[in-house]
Each structure stands twice: as C-alpha cells, then as structure tokens.
N, C-alpha and C positions, 0 to 999 in steps of 0.2 A: 258333863255327866248328867243324865236325866233320871232323877230319883223315881219317876213313875215306872221306869223299865225294870227296876230291881226285882219286883215281884210279879211282873206282867209276863215275862218270857221264861220258859223252861228250855234248856239247851242240852243236847247230847252230841258228842263228837267222837268219831271213830275213824281210824285208818288202818289198813292191813295190806301186807305185800301180796296176798293171794297165794296160789299154790304153784305158780309157774315161774314168776319173776324172781330174780335173785336179790333185788333190793326194791325199795319203795320210792317211786318218783312222784307220789301224791303228797300234798301238804294241806293241812287244815288249821284253822284258827278261829277262836270265838272270843269276843269281848262283850260280856253281858252288861257291863256298866254303861257302855256307849251304844249297845243294841246292834252290833254288827257281827257278821260271820263271813269267813273267806275260805274258799276251797280252790285249789289249783292242782292240775294234772300235768306234770312236766314231760318234756320230750327232748331228745338229743342223745348223742353217743356217750359212751362211758357213763359217768355219773352226772352229766350235764343237765339232764332233765330234773334230777333231784335238786340241783343247785338252783335252777330256774324257778321251780315251784316254791322252794324255801324262801328265795328272795321275794317272790310275789307276796307270800303271806306275811313275812316279817316286815318288809319295807312298807307295804301298803297299810298294814295294821298300825305301824308307828305313825305314818303320815295321817291316817284318819283320826287316830287318837288325839294328835296335836291339833288338827283342824277343828274337830268337834268339841274340844275343850275351849277353843277360842270363840266359836260361833255355833249357835244351835242349828240343827239341820232343817227345822221348820221355818226359820227366818227367810223372808223374801230376799232373793238375790238381786242386787241392783242391776247386774248385767243382763240376766236372762228374764227376770220377772217371775221366775218359778222358785221353788224351794231351794235353799242353799244345798240341800242334800245332793241334788243332781250335779251342780257344778263342782261340788267337793269330790264326788266320785270320779267325774270325768278328769279333773285335774290331777288327782292323786293316782289314778290308774295310769295316766300319761307319764307321770314322774317315775312310777314303778317300771313301766315299759322301757323308758330311757335307761334306767339303771341296769336292767337285765341286758338290753341291747349293747350298752357300752361294755359290760363285763364280757359278753360274748365276742365283741370286736377286739378287746385288748388282751384276752387270754385265749390262746389257740386251743387249749383243751376244752373250752366251752363254746367253740364256734358252732353256730347253728342251733344253739339251745333256745327253747321257748316253752311256753306253758299256756294251758287254758286258764280261765278265771271265772268264778262266780263270786260276787260280793253282794251281800244283802244287808241293807241298813234299815232297821225298824225305827220309826219316829212318828209321833202324833197320830197314832192309829193308822199308819200307812207303812208301806214297804217300798223302798227304792232299790232296784236291782241293777248292778253293772255286770255285763256278760260278754265274754270273748271266748270263742271256741265251742267245744261240744260237751263240756260238763254242764249239768242241768240243775234247774231249780223246779221242783214240783210243789204243788199246793194240794193238800187234802182238805176239802171243805164238805162236811157231811159225809156222804159216801162216795163223792166224786174226787178222783185223783186226776190232776191236770198238770201237764208240763207248762210252766209259764215262761220258760225260755225256749228259744228255737235254735237248734244246733247251727253253728256256722261251720258247715261241712259240705264236702262234695256230695255225699249221700243225701243230705237234706235238699240240696239244690236239684238233684235228680228226682226226688219225690215231688218237689214243688212244681217242676215242669212236666210231670206225668211220665217220666221215663221209667219209673219203678214205683211199685206200690209200697205202702208202709209195711205190709206183711213180708213182701219180698226183701225189703231192706234189712230185715233181721238176719238174712243169710248172705248178705253182700260181702265181698272181699274189700270194699272201699270204706269200711267203717271208720278207720282211723285217719282219714285224709281231711284235715281241718282247713277251712278257707280263711280263718283269722286265728292269730295266736299272739300272746304277749311276749315281747322281746325279740321277735324275728325281724322287725323293721324299725326304722327310727321313730315312726309314729304308728299309733294303733287306733283303729275304729272301734270304740267301745259302745256297745248297745246299752242304753239306759231306759228302763221302764219303771213305772210307779203304779202301785196297786193299793186299794183299800184293804184293810185287815179286819177280820172278825174274830171275836172270842171263840175259841175252839178250833181255829185253823191250825194245821200242822204243815210246816214247810220243810222240804227235804232237798238239800243240796247234795249232789253225788257226782263222782267221777264215772266215766263210762265203764269202769270195771263192775259197777252194779247193773246199770240198765242194759249192757250188752249180754249179761249173764242171766238176768231175771226180767221177765216181761212185766209190763206196767200193771197188769191185773194182779199178779202175785205181789208186787210191791204194794199195791193198794190194800190187799188183804192183810199184809203184815203191819203196815202203818196204822190201819184202822182197827186192829185187834184190841178190844177193850180189856183183855186179860193181860196186856203187856204195858209196863210203864215205858217212858221214853228211852231210858238206857237199855232196857230189854229189847225194844224195837230196833235200836241201832245195832245191838249185838246180833239179833236175828237176821237183819239184812246182810251183814257181813258173812254170817254163817251160810246163808242160802246161796249167796254169790259164789262162795268157795265150793259148796256142795255141787253147784252147777258147772264146775270146771275151774273157777278161780284163775282164769287165764291172764288176768291183769290185776294190778293193784286196785283195791276197792276202798273208797272213802265215802263217808256219809256225815252230814251235819243235819240234825233235826232240831227244829224250833217250834215249840207249842205255845200258842197264845192263850194265857190263862185268864187275863182280864184286860180291860181297855187301858191304853196308855196315852191319854191326851196330853199335849204339850202344856207345861206349866208356864204359860205366858205371864209376863208382868201386866199389871192392870192397864197401863197406857197402851200396850200393844193390842190388848183385847178390844179397846175402843176403836182402833183402826179397822177392825174387821167389820164394823157397822157403818162405815162411811158410805 
C-alpha cells in the first residue's frame, strides 16, 4: 500500500444495465489503497458474459493486491529492467485469462465466454495501463480529451488501413467485433503502456456502452464541466448514454489526480538513482 496515494486520487465508479439489455455484463472495481482500477465488458451466451467480466475484476484485483503488497510497482524488475508494475500486470492478466478460459472449457454453459479489460495502475506519478479489447481509457488534460488506448477491434483495423473513416465508423455494423479478448484462448496478448501523470488529469475508463452512444466531444464537455464533482460527472455520463438510446450496458470509472504521488523510496534506493 502506498500512503501517498491515499489523498492523491479521487475515484468514482458507476455501472448500469442500460435501457435495452436484460442484465449487466459489465463489471467494475477500484482499489484506492493500491491505486488501481479495473473495467471489464463481458461477452457470451446466457449469463456467461457476466461471469467472465466478474471473474476478470475479482480474480485480477485479488492477484494485484497480493502482488503489490509484496513488492512496490516502481521497483526495477530484474527480468525486464523496467518497473515491476509492467510485469505484474502482464503476469496477473495472464493468470486471469487462464482462469476464465479454464472455466469456459470445463463448464458447458460458459463455453465461448470472454471479456474486454482495462486495468490502470497509478504509481510514482505515472500510470501503467493493461488493455485487451475495445473498452477504453481516456485522459482529460486541460481541455483536451484523448483516448490513450486503441481498440482491439475489426473496426479499428479497418480505420487504420484506410478502409473506413473515423466518422463513418460511428455508423458501422461491425462495432462489437473485437480482435482480442480475455478468456477466449489459452493465452492472451495484453497491451501494456505507461504514461506520466499530471495534477489535474482526469482518467475515464469506459465500456463501449458509453462511447458508442455518446461522441467524444460530448464526453469531453461533461468530464470537463467545472460545475460537476466527480460523482456527478459519472452519473451524468451514464444518464446521457441512456438518453441517447442505452442500447448496451454502460460503465465508467473516473480517476482525478488531486496531487503528486511520488514513490516513498527508502534512502538507499534513492542513492541508486544517482549512480
């Protein structure tokens, strides 16, 4: 547990079934003490998507909590030479993937289930992001809202190769065809990225029930509204997604950086920085 995180991050979490779906296959989780949040959007017949997303958030959160209690995320990893946060996320997401895959293999009613994943870990004035599928993580810095994840989807591949424009993509019938998901194969290719964090940043993790219903400019206007606190922003995003049709479950996690959170290194580890 990093004591510097206790007052550095404000977090708001919401999930809603929307106006069309009979149940909610999204799952969300936040651990302020260890500075991480997780969002998953499940897929599969019957209630299997709900099972996959719940497994993703519960299993991964437990694994991360144990790992981060034993070793600080900013410590240098002997195997990779980078911060332990990265290897921790890769390994724990892989274990989570295996747990979901094995459940689907061993229980016929869960066959074919899977889930998207966004996991964000704040540490040492930085942010490590693990990403699989088409759930997103946005960053609002000043007046600029930017998606810092890139969808693992057929639609995004079509945009990247010029087959379709970003504007045309909003009306595509291929929105829900992901090219990566957690739990559908024995192994998963998890994308890991790392970003510097600034005081005043707001990070928004969301399922596609938000960004399919509400365009990025309107999301930016809501998240940057100075008249709304973070809980009100989360409520407003859910409300607007439902007002625009609510065709899918919609989930949001908002994290606002209130102050810096440098790692509280021991004095001898600080000396190593100046070698």
